C-alpha positions as CSV (number, residue, x, y, z in Angstrom):
1,M,-5.8,5.5,-5.3
2,E,-5.1,8.0,-3.4
3,L,-3.2,8.3,0.1
4,T,-4.6,11.1,2.7
5,E,-1.3,13.1,4.5
6,L,-2.2,11.6,7.4
7,A,-1.3,8.1,5.8
8,K,2.5,9.2,4.5
9,D,3.3,10.5,7.9
10,K,1.9,7.6,9.4
11,I,3.9,5.2,7.1
12,K,7.2,7.7,7.6
13,E,6.7,7.2,11.1
14,I,6.7,3.6,11.3
15,S,9.2,2.9,9.0
16,D,11.5,5.4,11.2
17,S,10.4,3.9,14.5
18,E,10.8,0.4,13.4
19,G,14.1,1.0,11.4
20,I,12.7,-0.5,7.8
21,G,14.6,2.0,5.8
22,H,12.2,2.7,3.3
23,Y,9.0,4.3,2.3
24,I,7.2,1.6,0.2
25,V,3.8,0.0,0.9
26,R,2.5,-3.5,-0.7
27,V,-1.4,-2.9,-0.6
28,K,-3.3,-6.2,-1.7
29,V,-7.1,-7.2,-1.6
30,M,-7.4,-10.9,0.5
31,G,-10.1,-13.1,0.4
32,G,-11.4,-12.8,3.6
33,G,-14.2,-16.1,3.7
34,C,-17.7,-15.2,4.7
35,A,-17.4,-11.1,5.2
36,G,-16.0,-10.9,1.2
37,M,-13.1,-9.4,0.6
38,M,-10.3,-7.8,2.8
39,N,-7.4,-4.9,2.5
40,D,-3.8,-5.6,3.6
41,M,-1.3,-3.3,3.8
42,S,2.6,-4.2,4.5
43,F,6.1,-2.8,4.2
44,D,7.5,-4.3,0.9
45,N,10.8,-3.0,-1.0
46,I,10.1,-5.6,-4.0
47,I,8.5,-4.5,-7.0
48,K,7.5,-6.8,-9.5
49,D,7.3,-5.9,-13.1
50,T,3.6,-6.1,-13.4
51,D,3.5,-4.3,-10.1
52,Q,1.3,-0.8,-10.2
53,V,3.1,1.7,-9.1
54,I,1.9,4.8,-7.2
55,E,4.4,7.4,-5.9
56,S,3.6,10.6,-4.1
57,D,5.4,12.8,-1.7
58,G,8.1,9.9,-0.5
59,V,5.9,7.3,-0.1
60,T,5.6,4.7,-2.9
61,I,2.4,2.1,-2.9
62,I,2.9,-1.1,-4.7
63,I,-0.1,-3.3,-5.6
64,D,-0.2,-6.7,-8.2
65,P,-2.9,-6.4,-10.9
66,V,-5.5,-8.4,-9.2
67,S,-5.6,-6.1,-6.5
68,F,-5.1,-3.3,-8.1
69,Q,-9.1,-3.8,-9.9
70,Y,-10.4,-3.6,-6.8
71,M,-8.6,-0.3,-5.4
72,Q,-8.6,2.1,-8.4
73,N,-10.7,4.6,-6.3
74,T,-9.7,4.1,-2.8
75,V,-8.3,6.7,-0.2
76,I,-6.0,5.3,2.2
77,D,-6.3,7.7,5.6
């Protein structure tokens, strides 16, 4: 998984403006019914032992093992 500079900057901007206090984002894949799979992203500072953790320039992405298998070559922009 790769984060573009724009994505990293936007994560930091949103966290700072909302007073979240960290740059940790959980990315996951959810069933989307007829439309297939959907991606979801939210701030989350609870990292589980089974999560995959990707860090880049102060931004941390956490992904559960099931979602990780669907997101391996994803670029977040």
